[in-house]
C-alpha positions in Angstrom: -202.4 111.2 -89.5 -205.6 109.2 -89.5 -205.1 107.6 -92.9 -202.0 106.0 -91.9 -203.3 104.0 -88.9 -206.6 102.9 -87.9 -208.5 105.1 -85.4 -208.5 102.5 -82.8 -204.6 102.2 -83.0 -204.2 105.9 -83.2 -206.4 106.3 -80.1 -204.6 103.9 -77.8 -201.3 105.2 -79.0 -201.8 108.9 -78.2 -204.0 108.0 -75.0 -201.3 105.4 -73.7 -198.5 108.0 -74.1 -200.4 110.8 -72.7 -201.3 108.6 -69.6 -197.7 107.6 -69.2 -196.4 111.3 -69.4 -199.1 112.4 -66.8 -198.4 109.6 -64.4 -194.7 110.5 -64.7 -195.7 114.4 -63.9 -197.6 113.3 -60.9 -194.4 111.3 -59.7 -192.6 114.2 -58.5 -195.5 114.9 -56.0 -195.7 111.4 -54.9 -192.1 111.0 -54.6 -192.0 114.2 -52.5 -194.4 112.7 -50.3 -192.8 109.3 -50.1 -189.4 110.6 -49.1 -190.8 113.3 -46.7 -192.6 110.6 -45.0 -189.3 108.5 -44.5 -187.2 111.7 -43.7 -189.3 114.1 -41.6 -192.4 112.1 -40.8 -196.0 112.8 -40.6 -195.7 116.6 -39.8 -193.5 116.7 -43.0 -196.5 115.4 -45.1 -198.9 117.8 -43.4 -196.5 120.6 -44.3 -196.5 119.5 -47.9 -200.3 119.3 -48.1 -200.8 122.8 -46.9 -198.6 123.9 -50.0 -200.2 121.4 -52.6 -202.9 123.8 -53.4 -200.2 126.1 -54.9 -198.8 123.3 -56.9 -202.3 122.4 -58.4 -202.9 125.8 -59.3 -199.5 126.4 -61.2 -200.0 123.2 -63.1 -203.7 124.1 -63.9 -202.4 127.4 -65.2 -199.9 125.6 -67.4 -202.2 123.0 -68.7 -204.9 125.6 -69.3 -202.6 127.6 -71.7 -201.3 124.4 -73.3 -204.5 122.4 -73.8 -206.2 125.9 -75.0 -203.6 126.9 -77.4 -202.8 123.5 -79.0 -206.6 122.9 -79.6 -207.0 125.8 -81.6 -203.4 125.0 -83.3 -204.7 121.6 -84.2 -208.2 123.0 -85.5 -206.3 125.5 -87.5 -203.8 123.2 -88.8 -206.5 120.6 -90.1 -208.1 123.5 -91.9 -205.2 124.6 -93.8 -204.5 127.9 -91.6 -200.7 127.2 -91.2 -199.4 130.5 -90.5 -202.5 131.2 -88.2 -201.8 128.0 -86.1 -198.1 129.1 -85.8 -199.1 132.4 -84.4 -201.4 130.9 -82.1 -198.3 128.8 -80.8 -196.0 131.9 -80.5 -198.6 133.9 -78.6 -199.6 131.1 -76.2 -195.8 130.6 -75.4 -195.4 134.6 -74.6 -198.4 134.8 -72.5 -197.7 131.6 -70.6 -194.0 133.1 -69.9 -195.5 136.4 -69.0 -198.2 135.1 -66.8 -195.6 132.6 -64.9 -193.5 135.6 -64.2 -196.1 137.7 -62.9 -197.5 134.7 -60.7 -193.8 134.2 -59.4 -193.7 137.9 -58.3 -197.0 137.6 -56.6 -196.0 134.4 -54.5 -192.7 136.0 -53.5 -194.3 139.4 -52.3 -197.4 137.7 -50.6 -195.8 134.6 -49.2 -196.6 134.8 -45.6 -200.4 136.2 -46.2 -200.9 133.2 -48.7 -199.4 130.5 -46.4 -201.6 131.8 -43.3 -204.6 131.5 -45.7 -203.9 128.0 -46.7 -203.8 127.1 -43.1 -200.3 127.1 -42.1 -200.0 126.6 -38.3 -196.9 127.5 -36.1 -196.1 123.8 -35.8 -196.0 123.6 -39.7 -195.0 127.1 -40.9 -191.0 126.7 -41.2 -191.4 123.6 -43.3 -194.3 124.8 -45.4 -192.5 128.2 -45.9 -189.5 126.1 -47.2 -191.2 124.3 -49.9 -193.3 127.1 -51.0 -190.4 129.5 -51.4 -188.4 127.1 -53.4 -191.2 125.8 -55.5 -192.8 129.2 -56.5 -189.5 130.7 -57.7 -189.7 128.2 -60.6 -193.5 128.9 -61.4 -192.4 130.2 -65.2 -190.5 126.9 -65.8 -193.4 124.7 -64.6 -196.0 126.7 -66.7 -194.0 126.6 -69.8 -193.1 122.9 -69.5 -196.8 121.8 -69.4 -197.7 124.2 -72.3 -194.9 122.6 -74.4 -196.0 119.2 -73.6 -199.5 119.9 -75.0 -198.2 121.4 -78.3 -195.9 118.4 -78.9 -198.8 116.1 -78.5 -200.9 118.1 -80.9 -197.9 118.4 -83.5 -197.8 114.6 -83.8 -195.0 113.9 -81.1 -196.6 112.2 -78.4 -193.7 109.9 -78.0 -191.4 112.7 -77.2 -193.7 114.5 -75.0 -193.8 111.2 -72.8 -190.2 110.8 -72.5 -189.9 114.6 -71.4 -192.5 114.1 -68.6 -191.2 110.7 -67.5 -187.6 111.9 -67.6 -188.4 114.7 -65.3 -190.3 112.8 -63.0 -187.5 110.1 -62.7 -184.9 112.8 -62.2 -187.0 114.1 -59.3 -187.1 111.0 -57.7 -183.4 110.5 -57.7 -182.9 114.0 -56.5 -185.4 113.8 -53.8 -183.4 110.8 -52.2 -180.1 112.6 -52.5 -181.4 116.0 -51.1 -183.5 114.7 -48.2 -181.2 111.9 -47.2 -177.5 112.4 -47.8 -177.7 116.2 -47.7 -180.4 116.5 -45.1 -182.2 119.7 -46.8 -185.7 118.6 -45.7 -188.7 120.1 -47.4 -186.5 122.7 -49.2 -184.5 119.8 -50.8 -187.8 118.1 -51.8 -188.9 121.2 -53.5 -185.6 121.8 -55.1 -185.7 118.3 -56.8 -189.3 118.9 -58.0 -188.2 122.2 -59.8 -185.3 120.4 -61.6 -188.0 118.1 -63.2 -189.6 120.7 -65.6 -186.3 122.0 -66.4 -185.5 118.5 -67.9 -188.6 118.3 -69.6 -188.2 121.6 -71.5 -184.6 120.6 -72.7 -186.0 117.2 -74.0 -189.0 119.1 -75.5 -186.5 121.2 -77.5 -185.4 118.1 -79.5 -189.0 118.5 -81.4 -187.6 121.7 -83.3 -184.7 119.6 -85.0 -187.6 117.8 -86.7 -188.1 119.0 -90.5 -191.6 117.7 -90.4 -192.7 119.9 -87.4 -195.4 122.5 -87.7 -194.4 124.4 -84.5 -192.5 127.4 -85.8 -192.1 130.9 -84.3 -194.0 133.5 -86.2 -194.7 137.0 -84.9 -197.8 136.9 -82.8 -198.7 140.4 -83.6 -202.4 141.0 -83.5 -203.2 137.9 -81.7 -204.8 139.2 -78.5 -208.2 138.2 -79.8 -206.9 134.6 -79.5 -206.7 134.9 -75.7 -210.3 134.5 -74.9 -210.8 131.0 -77.0 -207.4 129.9 -75.5 -208.6 130.6 -72.0 -212.0 129.2 -72.8 -210.8 125.9 -74.3 -208.3 125.4 -71.7 -210.2 126.5 -68.8 -211.4 122.9 -67.9 -208.0 121.9 -67.7 -207.3 124.5 -65.0 -210.5 123.8 -63.1 -209.5 119.9 -62.9 -206.4 121.0 -61.1 -208.0 124.1 -59.3 -210.7 121.7 -58.0 -207.9 119.6 -56.3 -206.5 122.7 -55.0 -209.9 123.9 -53.6 -210.6 120.4 -52.0 -207.1 120.3 -50.3 -207.7 123.8 -49.1 -211.2 123.4 -47.5 -210.6 119.7 -46.6 -207.4 120.7 -44.7 -209.1 123.5 -42.8 -212.3 121.4 -41.7 -210.1 118.2 -40.9 -207.7 120.3 -39.0 -210.6 121.7 -36.9 -212.1 118.1 -36.5 -209.1 116.1 -35.4 -205.9 118.0 -35.9 -202.7 117.9 -37.5 -202.7 114.0 -37.6 -206.1 114.4 -39.7 -204.4 116.6 -42.1 -201.5 113.9 -42.4 -204.2 111.2 -43.1 -205.8 113.4 -45.9 -202.2 114.3 -47.3 -202.0 110.4 -48.1 -205.6 110.3 -49.6 -204.8 113.6 -51.6 -201.6 112.2 -53.2 -203.4 109.0 -54.2 -205.9 111.3 -55.6 -203.2 113.2 -57.6 -202.2 109.9 -59.5 -206.0 109.1 -60.4 -206.4 112.6 -61.5 -203.2 112.7 -63.7 -204.4 109.2 -65.3 -207.8 110.7 -66.2 -206.2 114.0 -67.6 -203.9 111.9 -69.5 -206.8 110.0 -71.3 -208.3 113.4 -72.1 -205.2 115.0 -73.2 -204.5 111.9 -75.4 -207.7 111.7 -77.4 -208.0 115.5 -77.5 -205.8 115.9 -80.7 -207.7 113.2 -82.6 -211.1 114.7 -81.7 -209.9 118.1 -82.7 -208.4 116.8 -86.1 -211.5 114.8 -86.9 -213.8 117.6 -86.0 -211.7 120.0 -88.0 -211.7 117.9 -91.0 -215.3 116.6 -90.4 -214.6 112.8 -90.5 -217.6 111.4 -89.2 -216.7 107.7 -88.8 -213.4 108.3 -87.0 -214.9 110.9 -84.7 -217.8 108.8 -83.6 -215.4 105.6 -82.9 -213.0 107.9 -80.9 -216.1 109.3 -79.0 -217.0 105.6 -78.1 -213.5 104.4 -77.3 -212.9 107.5 -74.9 -216.1 107.1 -73.1 -215.7 103.2 -72.5 -211.9 103.8 -71.5 -213.1 106.5 -68.9 -215.9 104.4 -67.4 -213.6 101.3 -66.8 -210.5 103.3 -65.6 -213.0 105.1 -63.0 -214.5 101.7 -61.9 -211.0 100.1 -61.6 -209.8 102.9 -59.2 -212.8 102.6 -57.1 -212.3 99.0 -56.7 -208.6 99.5 -55.9 -209.7 101.8 -53.2 -212.0 99.3 -51.5 -209.6 96.3 -51.9 -206.2 97.8 -51.0 -206.5 100.7 -48.8 -204.2 99.3 -46.0 -201.4 98.8 -48.4 -201.7 102.2 -50.1 -201.6 103.9 -46.6 -198.9 101.6 -45.5 -196.3 103.2 -48.1 -196.5 106.7 -46.5 -196.7 105.4 -42.8 -193.1 104.4 -42.1 -193.5 105.2 -38.6 -196.7 102.8 -38.1 -198.5 105.5 -36.6 -201.8 103.8 -35.5 -203.9 106.7 -35.3 -202.9 107.6 -38.9 -203.8 104.4 -40.2 -207.2 104.5 -38.2 -208.0 107.8 -40.2 -206.5 107.2 -43.4 -207.7 103.6 -44.3 -211.6 104.4 -44.2 -211.1 107.8 -45.7 -209.2 106.5 -48.7 -211.8 103.9 -49.3 -214.7 106.3 -49.2 -212.9 108.6 -51.2 -212.1 106.6 -53.9 -215.9 105.7 -54.6 -216.0 109.3 -56.4 -213.9 107.8 -59.2 -216.8 105.8 -60.4 -218.4 109.2 -61.5 -215.2 111.3 -62.2 -214.1 109.4 -65.3 -217.5 110.1 -66.8 -217.3 113.9 -66.0 -213.8 114.3 -67.4 -214.8 112.7 -70.7 -217.6 115.3 -71.1 -214.8 118.1 -70.2 -212.2 117.0 -72.5 -214.5 116.2 -75.5 -216.4 119.3 -75.4 -213.0 121.3 -75.2 -211.7 119.3 -78.1 -214.6 120.3 -80.5 -214.0 123.9 -79.4 -217.3 124.1 -77.0 -215.3 125.9 -74.4 -218.6 127.0 -72.5 -219.7 123.3 -71.7 -216.3 122.2 -70.7 -216.1 125.1 -68.6 -219.5 124.5 -67.1 -218.8 121.0 -66.1 -215.6 121.9 -64.6 -217.1 124.7 -62.4 -219.6 122.2 -61.1 -217.4 119.6 -59.9 -214.5 121.9 -59.1 -216.0 125.0 -57.7 -219.7 125.3 -57.5 -220.8 122.0 -55.6 -217.7 121.6 -53.4 -218.6 123.9 -50.6 -222.3 123.5 -50.1 -222.1 119.6 -50.3 -219.0 119.7 -47.7 -221.0 121.6 -45.3 -224.0 119.4 -45.6 -222.0 116.1 -45.4 -219.6 117.2 -42.8 -222.9 118.3 -40.6 -224.5 115.0 -41.4 -221.7 112.4 -41.0 -218.7 114.4 -39.4 -215.6 113.0 -40.9 -217.1 110.2 -42.7 -219.2 112.9 -44.5 -216.0 114.9 -45.4 -214.7 111.7 -47.1 -217.7 111.3 -49.1 -218.1 114.7 -50.2 -216.3 114.2 -53.5 -218.6 111.1 -54.2 -221.6 113.3 -53.9 -220.2 116.0 -55.9 -219.1 113.8 -58.8 -222.5 112.0 -58.9 -224.5 115.3 -58.8 -222.2 116.6 -61.7 -222.3 113.3 -63.7 -226.3 113.6 -63.6 -225.9 116.9 -65.5 -223.2 115.4 -67.7 -225.4 112.6 -68.9 -227.5 114.7 -71.2 -224.5 116.3 -73.0 -223.0 112.6 -73.7 -226.3 112.0 -75.5 -226.0 115.3 -77.5 -222.4 114.7 -78.5 -222.9 111.0 -79.4 -224.6 112.5 -82.6 -222.5 115.5 -82.9 -220.2 114.3 -85.8 -223.3 113.3 -87.9 -224.8 116.8 -87.4 -221.6 118.5 -88.7 -221.3 116.4 -91.6 -224.8 116.3 -92.9 
């Protein structure tokens, strides 16, 4: 792969296609929010935001199995272990399917306690329950779709992976309009439209198996249980990136609800949806360069690995600064997209909140670089550590301190403080990895 094209052209090819596909994947949440805002109003947005943590968790689990399994697949392929790599694919597919079915059953049995825990109020319960019921029934399909996208990218089909996710996102937008407006199905319709997206993505992914040059083939995964630990370890950071969004939504919803009520949750829902787009793009960058780093690491190509390192770091830093700048310059316009009723109180809460929240992206890109680079070179522990810091360990104590210090303004600045603290720790590992390829080749 690397010998046919320059490292730079390969990098931008893989990254651009992965970013496009991740942006497409995030479109279904954005589309739901947009059409719900038009068809249901501010309460509909708040109800959706109550359920979004579950959406993040399901998405994160799909990426976890996909990134973790496909990283091993690529390293095994690049070192000539073809049969082993195919067993890894088959094992990952089965584990993802079984875990998805189990999770769907748990969601069905414990629906009411889960919704109560997420903060569903009597005012929002009917709408939240409608979205939750439909969405969680398709949990295995979502997880398999995300897993397959990762393996296609690692089997030299980033273009087909992009088409699969973008097509699913486009179908969701079309069905959102039909189900919410002409049919009047409300949040249940929005959820059903969302669930059609991974079905189409999986159908498109299936075309990959018609390619003669593909390496993805079914091979009995007997004796592969030992692979579960490295799959989970390498993919855990991808799960934590989504889980952190889920945790932030959950704790922010509860804190903001206690401070300013349902309208505050609606304001935060707008910010959270913008955040989903940014995180999707940052995830796409990581998923784009991960197959290249894994291959260069497995084949010990020093020059190509170091160039990919530099390109990845600079792209992440530039994208992070760009989104922070957008939040400063265009907050009014972004909030206006979801405020069709011109609710003044909603605008007064969401506009300054979005500006402050977006400053966190200055540091988020830097942290994502370390997370995905570490996972790509099979350093699951470091990837997990950085993911846990920004996604779990620091959030609650920082939120408590910031909300007590600056009230709602402190809440909006919580993620900036979390990402900054994590970046200070990440910096030393960037210096270490700058020389990593030289160490493994000498």
